[in-house]
N, C-alpha and C positions, 0 to 999 in steps of 0.2 A: 256908359262906362262906371259911373258911380253906383248903381245898382251891384254889377259884378264886383266892385271892389268891396260892398258892404255882403256880399254874400261870403265871398273870399275871409272877410274879419270874423263873420259871425262862424265859419267852419275852423277857423284856426282857433276861436275861443275854445269850443265843443273840444278838439283835440287836447286844449292844455288841461282839459278835467278830466273827471276820473271818479271809478266806484272800485270796491273793493269785494266782488260777488263769491271770492271762493276762499276759502281756510286751506290751511297746508300745515299739517302737525308730523312733524321728524319725516319729511320730504314728501308725505301722502295727502294728495290734496280731496276734499270734495269731490265725490263722482260727478257732480255738473254744478255750474252757477245757482245759486241761491239755493242750493238743497238744504243744508243747516245754517246758512248764512241768510238773515231775514234779509228779504228785497228790499232795497231803499226806494225813498220816493223820488229820486235823480236817475233809476235804473237807464232811463233813457236821455234825459236832459244833460245830465253829469254836473249838473250846478252844486255848487257848496250852500253849506250854510252860512250866512253872514250875522244873523245876530245870536250870540252864544247864549241867551237866556230864554230863547225858543224852546217849547217842548220838543223839536224836533231833534236838539242837540242832544239828546239822549239814546236813540237808534236812528233815526233818519227813515223808521220802516214803512211800507206801503202796506203790508202783509208778514205773519209770521213764516217760517221756515218749516218745510214737514218734514223734519228728521233732526236728530241730535247726534252730534259727534262725538265719540271718547275720546279723550285727551289724557294720557298718563301725566301724573305731576312727572316736574322736571324735563317736560316735551319742549323741543325748539317750536316756535311757530311761524310762521307768517302769512301774508293774505295775497294773492295776484290781484292786478293792477288790470283795470281794462284798458288805459291810456298810462304813458308814461309818468311818473309822480316828477316835474320837471320844477314844480315853484319850490321856493325854499322855504324851510319851517320844520317843526320838530312833528316826529311820528309818537305816540302814544298809544298804551295798552293798561285797559283796565278788564277786570272783574267783578261780578256780582255774585251772590251766592242765592239758587233759589229758595225761599222759603220751604221749610217743612210742609210737605201735603200738597204743593204745587208743582208744576211742570217749566222746565226750560221751554218746553213748545205753545204755552202762553202765557207766563209771567209776564209783566208788564215792566218789571224791572225799576218801579216808583221808589222812593225813599232815599234816606239816607245809607245805600247799599254798596257801593260802589269804592274799589281800592285801586289804586295805580299799581302795575307791577315792572312798568318801562317805560322811558321816554329819552329823548337823542338831544345831543347840544352839539353847534355848531363848531366846525373848525376853519382854519384859512388853508385855501389852497395855494398851487404852486402861483398863479394868477394874481395871488393877494385877493382873490373873492371869496366872501363868507359861503361855505356849504355844509350840506347836511347826509349822517349815514342816510342812505336809500335813494336821496336825490339823483334823478335821471336814471331810475329803474323802473323794471316794469311789477318787481313785488315790492311790499314793504320791507322794511328792515326786522330783523329779525329780533324776537322776544322769547325766553323763556318761561314757562308757568312754575312759579316755585314749587319745590318738592314738598315743603312742608304745607302745602296749599291743602285744608282737609276736602276729603271727599264728597261728593254731592254734584248734582246738577248747576250750571251757572250759564251766566251771559258772558261773552267776552265782547270786548268794545275796543276796536282800534279806529285810530282817528290820525288825519293827517291835516295839519294846520298850515295851509298856504297865506304867506306872509308877503307876499310881494306888493300890497297894497295897504298894509297893515298901518302905514303911517296914519291913515285916516278911519275915522271911528266906525265900525262894523262893517269895515271892511277886510280883514281876515276872513279866510274861507275857509271852511273846517268840513273836509269829507271823509266819513264816518261808514262802519257797518258794524253790525253784531250780529254775534254766532251764538247756536245753542251748544251747547257743549255738557257732556260729563266727565268730572274728572275724579280719574282714578290712579290707586298706587300712592294716595299721598301723605300728608301728615297730621300735626296736632298745632299748626300755626292758628295764629291769631290775626289775620288780614287788617291793615287801617292804617291809617285813618280811614273814614265812610266818609263818602260825600254821595248826595244826590245830581240828579240831571233832569232837567235844570237846575241851577244851585252853586254848584262848583265852580261856575266860570261867571266872571263879569265884563263887558263889554270895553271896561277900560283896565283890564288887567294888565301889568307890563308887560305879558307875553303876549298879548293878545292887541293892544294898542301899542304898536313899536315899531320905529323907523331904523331896520336894520344897517342902516347906511349911516347912523348915527351912533352904534352901541360896539363895544368890542365883543367876540365871541364868546368869551366867558361872562360876559354882563347880563346876557340872556336869561331869563326866568323864565321858566315853561309853566303854563296854566294848570291849576289844578293842586292836588294834594303832593308830597312827598311820594317818593314810590316804596311798597311794601317789597322786603328782599326776601321775606321767609327766614 
């Protein structure tokens, strides 16, 4: 009986975790999983990253993707999840422009090149529970590529930070993916502030080491830089 219980708990833990293998742009999804989105190391295990200073916090990739997806500036985007995103916590999106002479299909995204374009904040539902946009859904919350984003190739990074165990150090769980995209029809904006991964987050940031039961929803502080809106 104990063995069966252990198996059931393990299966439940896997079902509670997720990956984001497919980008959707203006309602049109990648033709298959991991086509323009880089396959992550947890593609099978579904386990998140717990140490935000680890190198995997950038893209968690096991391999680059085979294609680059065209994304118009101003487009609405989201990701399909392999499981229900049922843990509390913010969803955040970042972009990093590929340097001239390099390609999104091979560039590693190193350095202070990432800027945030979306984050989410919690509210309190009718049951007086703190809840987050996109929680208990099979897709991530929508984001918009700012219309003034300059044309060019980028890495697009999505992350969901699961905070159900975040009252303990290095127990917040990061689920993320990076997609290879080409922004078209953009503008002349100057995105920023720019941060690096790893480097943007510390284990004791107030949005990472946090007891959700002891704060008001509007007191939550998302980790990373402020959102660039263009």
